[in-house]
Backbone as a chain_set.jsonl record, in Angstrom:
{"seq": "YSAEDTLRHSDIGNADFFIVDYSLSGKLSGLDLLRILQQRQLAPLRAVIITGETSSGFINLTSDISWPMLHKPANLARLLAALHRQMPT", "coords": {"N": [[0.215, -6.384, 0.933], [1.437, -6.903, -2.048], [3.932, -4.895, -4.16], [3.663, -5.213, -6.578], [0.926, -6.107, -7.289], [-0.183, -3.848, -5.522], [0.466, -1.957, -7.843], [-1.312, -2.671, -10.11], [-3.576, -1.58, -9.618], [-5.712, 1.185, -11.067], [-5.91, 3.717, -10.441], [-3.716, 4.056, -8.289], [-2.04, 6.353, -8.835], [-3.316, 8.356, -7.539], [-3.504, 9.326, -5.268], [-2.667, 11.063, -2.086], [-0.568, 10.989, -0.426], [1.788, 8.446, 0.416], [2.298, 5.889, 2.291], [4.294, 2.902, 3.084], [5.981, 0.098, 3.548], [9.25, -0.844, 3.303], [9.978, -3.548, 3.332], [8.133, -5.984, 0.933], [5.53, -8.446, 0.363], [6.536, -10.49, -2.803], [8.528, -9.698, -5.991], [9.403, -6.98, -5.614], [10.302, -4.005, -3.529], [9.115, -1.561, -1.452], [10.674, 0.674, -1.626], [10.733, 0.319, -4.715], [8.531, 0.35, -5.498], [7.546, 2.893, -5.004], [9.582, 4.115, -6.734], [8.862, 3.314, -9.279], [5.992, 4.789, -9.14], [6.611, 6.739, -8.644], [7.821, 7.502, -11.596], [5.935, 7.367, -12.912], [4.516, 9.619, -12.252], [4.635, 13.545, -13.469], [4.597, 15.131, -10.732], [6.712, 15.785, -8.111], [6.472, 12.457, -5.737], [5.026, 12.765, -2.677], [5.655, 10.264, 0.265], [6.257, 8.151, 2.732], [9.022, 6.115, 3.892], [9.074, 3.199, 5.594], [10.592, 0.728, 8.15], [12.247, -2.105, 9.038], [14.451, -2.576, 9.074], [17.983, -2.396, 9.296], [20.478, -2.736, 9.074], [23.99, -1.927, 7.796], [24.996, -2.329, 4.719], [22.227, -2.017, 4.189], [21.707, 0.865, 4.436], [23.197, 1.686, 3.523], [22.528, 1.333, 0.809], [20.437, 3.164, 0.923], [20.628, 5.345, 1.357], [20.387, 7.583, -0.732], [17.823, 7.918, -1.094], [15.032, 10.18, -1.859], [12.664, 10.369, 0.064], [11.637, 10.442, 3.17], [12.361, 7.811, 5.821], [11.658, 5.758, 8.098], [12.186, 3.598, 11.237], [10.631, 0.732, 12.393], [9.484, 0.478, 15.634], [7.417, 2.286, 13.955], [6.606, 5.284, 14.969], [4.01, 7.646, 15.477], [3.565, 10.328, 15.938], [6.191, 11.373, 14.639], [5.489, 10.232, 11.794], [3.445, 11.823, 11.295], [5.222, 14.429, 11.143], [7.156, 13.678, 9.343], [5.124, 13.402, 6.722], [4.242, 16.16, 6.878], [6.623, 17.776, 6.481], [6.451, 17.443, 3.517], [4.294, 18.895, 2.299], [3.598, 21.29, -0.066], [4.413, 24.451, 0.91]], "CA": [[0.359, -6.854, -0.651], [2.687, -7.021, -3.019], [3.755, -3.717, -4.671], [3.222, -5.604, -8.167], [-0.594, -5.902, -6.714], [-0.685, -2.204, -6.337], [0.739, -1.427, -9.261], [-2.106, -3.028, -10.946], [-4.868, -0.077, -9.755], [-5.189, 2.002, -12.368], [-5.708, 5.076, -10.16], [-3.302, 4.396, -7.58], [-1.118, 7.609, -8.717], [-4.303, 9.769, -6.763], [-3.379, 8.963, -3.439], [-1.403, 11.899, -1.791], [0.393, 10.432, 0.358], [2.11, 7.205, 0.014], [2.928, 5.095, 3.456], [4.948, 1.788, 2.332], [7.17, -0.738, 4.153], [9.844, -1.436, 2.562], [9.616, -5.824, 2.573], [6.449, -6.384, 0.793], [5.767, -9.619, -0.226], [5.994, -9.993, -4.178], [9.476, -9.401, -5.724], [9.586, -5.61, -5.462], [10.042, -4.157, -2.088], [8.516, -0.744, -1.103], [11.185, 1.65, -2.388], [11.08, -0.142, -6.051], [7.073, 0.939, -5.683], [8.128, 4.163, -4.969], [10.563, 4.488, -7.909], [8.121, 3.338, -10.402], [5.322, 5.529, -9.184], [7.404, 8.173, -9.416], [8.286, 8.069, -12.998], [4.568, 7.797, -13.974], [4.003, 11.312, -12.135], [5.392, 14.982, -13.195], [5.023, 16.148, -9.588], [7.154, 14.935, -6.555], [5.843, 11.822, -4.885], [5.263, 12.421, -1.368], [5.984, 8.997, 0.328], [7.562, 7.718, 3.708], [9.217, 4.551, 4.037], [8.82, 2.388, 7.387], [11.57, -0.254, 7.882], [12.632, -2.623, 10.23], [15.737, -3.091, 8.365], [19.093, -1.31, 9.782], [22.043, -3.047, 8.593], [25.201, -0.882, 7.146], [24.158, -2.389, 3.486], [20.363, -1.305, 3.948], [21.632, 1.757, 5.48], [24.141, 2.529, 2.348], [21.44, 1.458, -0.549], [18.874, 3.752, 0.623], [21.113, 7.018, 1.824], [19.925, 8.95, -1.423], [16.353, 8.564, -1.745], [14.422, 11.54, -1.554], [11.697, 9.604, 0.815], [12.211, 9.935, 4.646], [13.016, 6.777, 6.051], [11.623, 5.509, 9.776], [12.535, 2.771, 11.358], [10.12, 0.584, 13.309], [7.959, 0.939, 15.907], [7.098, 4.368, 13.626], [5.935, 7.007, 15.741], [2.725, 8.707, 14.739], [4.016, 12.01, 15.623], [7.228, 11.362, 13.687], [5.105, 9.59, 10.839], [2.993, 12.939, 10.636], [5.917, 15.456, 10.662], [7.661, 13.349, 7.998], [3.989, 13.699, 5.678], [3.881, 17.751, 6.968], [7.308, 18.139, 5.824], [6.619, 17.37, 2.617], [2.98, 19.55, 2.021], [3.964, 22.437, -0.194], [4.613, 25.825, 1.158]], "C": [[0.919, -6.584, -1.039], [2.854, -5.26, -3.459], [3.192, -3.839, -6.156], [1.418, -5.924, -7.668], [-0.95, -4.526, -7.131], [-0.591, -1.186, -7.412], [-0.385, -1.351, -10.155], [-3.245, -2.296, -10.983], [-4.701, 0.699, -10.376], [-5.34, 3.651, -11.434], [-5.289, 5.223, -8.682], [-2.225, 5.294, -7.968], [-2.213, 8.4, -8.15], [-4.529, 10.069, -5.603], [-2.687, 10.591, -3.395], [-0.623, 12.044, -1.147], [0.629, 9.022, -0.035], [2.617, 6.216, 1.748], [3.276, 3.704, 2.846], [6.09, 1.353, 3.151], [7.862, -0.826, 2.964], [9.915, -2.824, 2.665], [8.274, -5.493, 2.076], [6.758, -7.422, 0.136], [5.654, -9.382, -1.818], [7.874, -9.907, -4.056], [10.369, -8.074, -6.225], [9.677, -5.039, -4.475], [9.365, -1.685, -2.33], [8.792, 0.985, -2.249], [11.19, 1.417, -4.012], [9.856, 0.495, -6.278], [7.476, 2.144, -6.14], [8.476, 5.282, -6.072], [9.52, 4.759, -8.497], [6.972, 4.197, -10.592], [5.797, 6.504, -9.454], [7.676, 8.76, -10.695], [7.081, 8.046, -13.973], [4.092, 9.14, -13.399], [4.939, 12.495, -12.585], [5.946, 15.624, -11.42], [5.498, 14.706, -8.771], [6.105, 14.184, -6.198], [6.059, 11.678, -3.379], [4.973, 11.298, -0.5], [6.53, 9.079, 1.698], [7.442, 6.043, 3.424], [9.224, 4.21, 5.515], [9.786, 0.979, 6.997], [12.042, -0.744, 9.316], [14.442, -3.032, 10.148], [16.784, -1.384, 8.723], [20.741, -1.711, 9.549], [22.972, -1.798, 7.863], [24.696, -1.038, 5.428], [23.356, -1.725, 3.289], [20.832, 0.548, 3.97], [22.639, 2.757, 3.778], [23.748, 2.423, 0.93], [21.146, 2.487, -0.257], [19.547, 5.507, 1.086], [20.939, 8.242, 1.097], [19.23, 8.961, -1.874], [16.37, 9.55, -1.096], [13.198, 11.557, -0.635], [12.38, 9.969, 2.305], [11.673, 8.891, 4.788], [12.346, 7.112, 7.853], [12.003, 4.029, 10.082], [11.396, 2.416, 12.578], [10.401, 0.11, 15.026], [8.642, 2.118, 15.213], [6.463, 5.009, 14.681], [5.219, 7.722, 15.577], [3.121, 10.206, 14.654], [4.831, 11.869, 14.797], [6.667, 11.39, 11.932], [4.51, 10.69, 10.201], [3.823, 14.116, 10.45], [6.888, 15.002, 9.279], [6.646, 14.16, 6.912], [3.939, 15.28, 5.907], [4.849, 18.231, 6.02], [7.207, 17.978, 4.31], [5.284, 18.092, 1.959], [3.937, 20.701, 1.551], [3.719, 24.034, 0.785], [3.956, 27.046, 0.847]], "O": [[1.402, -5.589, -0.5], [1.99, -4.455, -3.111], [2.537, -3.008, -6.785], [0.89, -5.542, -8.712], [-1.51, -4.043, -8.115], [-1.181, -0.157, -7.741], [-0.596, -0.371, -10.87], [-3.939, -2.214, -11.996], [-3.566, 1.166, -10.469], [-4.809, 4.648, -11.923], [-5.859, 5.961, -7.879], [-1.209, 5.008, -7.334], [-1.908, 9.572, -8.372], [-5.361, 10.766, -5.022], [-2.288, 11.197, -4.39], [0.101, 13.039, -1.093], [-0.189, 8.42, -0.73], [3.844, 6.202, 1.847], [2.456, 3.318, 2.013], [7.034, 2.095, 3.421], [7.36, -0.878, 1.841], [9.886, -3.273, 1.52], [7.44, -4.838, 2.701], [7.782, -7.592, -0.526], [4.975, -8.463, -2.275], [8.544, -9.967, -3.025], [11.423, -7.999, -6.857], [8.754, -5.56, -3.848], [9.378, -0.935, -3.307], [8.134, 1.766, -2.936], [11.663, 2.35, -4.66], [9.863, 1.27, -7.234], [7.714, 2.465, -7.304], [8.113, 6.432, -6.318], [9.023, 5.885, -8.526], [6.666, 4.523, -11.739], [5.501, 7.191, -10.432], [7.767, 9.953, -10.981], [7.001, 8.411, -15.146], [3.276, 9.778, -14.063], [6.066, 12.474, -12.091], [6.96, 16.192, -11.015], [5.149, 13.527, -8.7], [4.967, 14.654, -6.189], [6.843, 10.907, -2.826], [3.75, 11.213, -0.394], [7.274, 10.032, 1.931], [6.601, 5.221, 3.057], [9.382, 5.016, 6.432], [9.758, 0.35, 5.939], [12.182, -0.099, 10.356], [15.257, -3.557, 10.907], [16.601, -0.175, 8.577], [21.791, -1.119, 9.797], [22.411, -0.786, 7.441], [24.123, -0.102, 4.872], [23.387, -0.845, 2.429], [20.078, 1.352, 3.421], [22.631, 3.893, 3.306], [24.263, 3.057, 0.009], [21.496, 3.279, -1.133], [18.91, 6.561, 1.079], [21.092, 9.393, 1.506], [19.135, 9.588, -2.93], [17.11, 9.944, -0.195], [12.64, 12.644, -0.485], [13.578, 9.764, 2.503], [10.635, 8.645, 4.173], [12.454, 8.113, 8.562], [12.121, 3.27, 9.12], [11.126, 3.21, 13.479], [11.388, -0.49, 15.45], [9.684, 2.723, 15.463], [5.273, 4.705, 14.773], [5.696, 8.852, 15.464], [3.05, 11.006, 13.72], [4.365, 12.277, 13.733], [7.099, 12.134, 11.051], [4.685, 10.889, 8.999], [3.373, 14.948, 9.663], [7.256, 15.781, 8.4], [6.99, 15.189, 6.331], [3.494, 15.82, 4.895], [4.53, 18.872, 5.018], [8.153, 18.551, 3.769], [5.217, 17.757, 0.776], [4.837, 21.135, 2.271], [2.611, 24.394, 1.185], [4.423, 28.115, 1.239]]}, "num_chains": 1, "name": "protein.A"}
């Protein structure tokens, strides 16, 4: 689905975690989606971005994001570890 479709769901902010692909259909990226959702919430958004993009331009563009990024193919153990690190202590 696209980020635009996702944003139409009124309860989308109720998720415990967001696992998004960077490249989505539509005009918005997965990163755009997370930034919009974060603006709607007071608490930090717990999320992981999964991508196949590895260009230097992309890496520079995303160097300051607060969410972990995993490159495809995503390993389940690394995904779970990235989510676990975001849990409150």
